[in-house]
Each structure stands twice: as C-alpha cells, then as structure tokens.
N, C-alpha and C positions, 0 to 999 in steps of 0.2 A: 178279725171280726169283720164281716162283710156288713155296711151300713142296711138297715131293715131286716137283718137277719132275726130269727127268733132270741138268739143270745143278745143282741145288740137291744131288742125291744125288752127284754126282761131288766137288762142293766139300766136302761132308761125310766124304767117304771119303778124300780127299786128306789133310783136317785130322786125321783118326784115325791115318793112317799117318806122318804127319809130314811129308808133302809142300808143297810150296810152293803158296799160294795167289795168289800174285802173277804177272805177267806175265813173259814172258822177254824179255830185251833186253839192251842193252849196259850195263856198268857206269857209274854215275855217276863223273865225273873225281875223282880224291884232292883233299884239301883244298890240298896243296902245288901242284897243277896249278891250280886255281882260284885260289889267290893269286897265281901267276906270270901268268896270263892276265889277271888284274884290273890288275895292276901294268903290265903291257905296254900295254894299252889305255889307261889313264891317263896314261901317259907319252907314248904315241904322240898324245895330244890336246892336251898341254900341256906347258909345261916343267916340272920336278920339283917347284919351289918352289909354283908356282900349281895345279900338281896335288895337291901335299899340303894346301895350304889348302881347295881344293873338297873333298876327301875328308873332311877334318876337318870340315868344315860340314855335310857329308851325315850323318856319324857322328853328329854332335850331334842333329842333326834326327831321326834314327831309331835311338834308343839300344838297342832290341832287334836289330838287326841285325847279327850278329857278322862279317858278310862285309864291310861297311862299315868296322867298327871295325878290321878286320885290314888292310883297304887302307889306310886313314888311318895306322896305325902304321907299316905298310911303307914309305910314301912319307915318313913322316916320318924314319925311320931313314936313307932315302936321302939325305935333306937335311942329315943330322948330319956329323960330323966324318969318318967314314969313308964317306961317301956316295958320294964319286966312284970309289972304289975298289971298294964293294961294288955300285956301279949294274950292272955288269957281268953280274951273276948274272941279270937278266932277259933281257938280250940286245935285240935290235930285234923290234920287233912284225912 
C-alpha cells in the first residue's frame, strides 16, 4: 500500500477514530469449544488410553503448544478414576 494512497488514508482515518483495522468475519471458537472438538476427534480416532498416550507424546514434543497440553491433560483426566463418568461430557463425535 503506497503512502498517501486512498487505502492508506482510510486506514489512518479508522485508526484515529478508534475503528477496527481488521477484517470482519466470524468470531473464532471459544477455548471450551476447541477443547471439546479436540477431545472428540482424539477419542473418535482411538480408545481413550491410547489417545491419552499419543496426546501426551505430542505435548512433550511441542512444549510451547498450549492446545496440545490441554488435550493431553483432558484425555488423562478421562482415563482417571472419574473417567468413565466424566467421559459423557464430550459426547459422540
């Protein structure tokens, strides 16, 4: 975008008046919805114990990825003592 062009002037004007500079579109999914989706996909692909092992390995391989860490922790919890009772929260994929 060239300085002084119509597009640059519009962006500057929006910025001065507190307008959004981003594109309009759908909002990203909430963290809860993302966690539910990830758990459903993992449980559809494998049994809960092996899904937890795979997710744990991926989380250790990518320590900066919070989404993998949450998935590993979620699947570990589903394999815990309350697992069979709490597994119903994610439903069927």
